C-alpha positions, 0 to 999 in steps of 0.5 A: 556168958552167952549161956547165961544172956540165954536163959535170962532172955527166956526167964525174962520172955516166960515172966512177961506171958505171965502177965499177959491174962492180967491185961484183958478188958474187963467185963461190962458193968452190971445192968440193962444192956438192951435186948439180950437175945440179940446181942452176940457174946462177942459184941465188945471185942475189938476184933475186925477185919484186921484179922481177915487181913493177916490170914490173906497175907499169911496165905499169900506169903506160904503160896509164895515160899511154897512156889519158890521151893518148888521152882528151886528143885 
């Protein structure tokens, strides 16, 4: 019974992963968007300082785990 639940869980996860590419932001409408030479191709992506914060927190967590593992020796 447990094996069936595990298989069903992974099947649901796999099917949800297949639908993720369809949830993206639509492309911008055609037309004049200002000066095309000075626009970044990633101008409309919502990635900001949050990624930097997550990277710093992940590095700090990894450093703490490394420090704790060496302290146990």
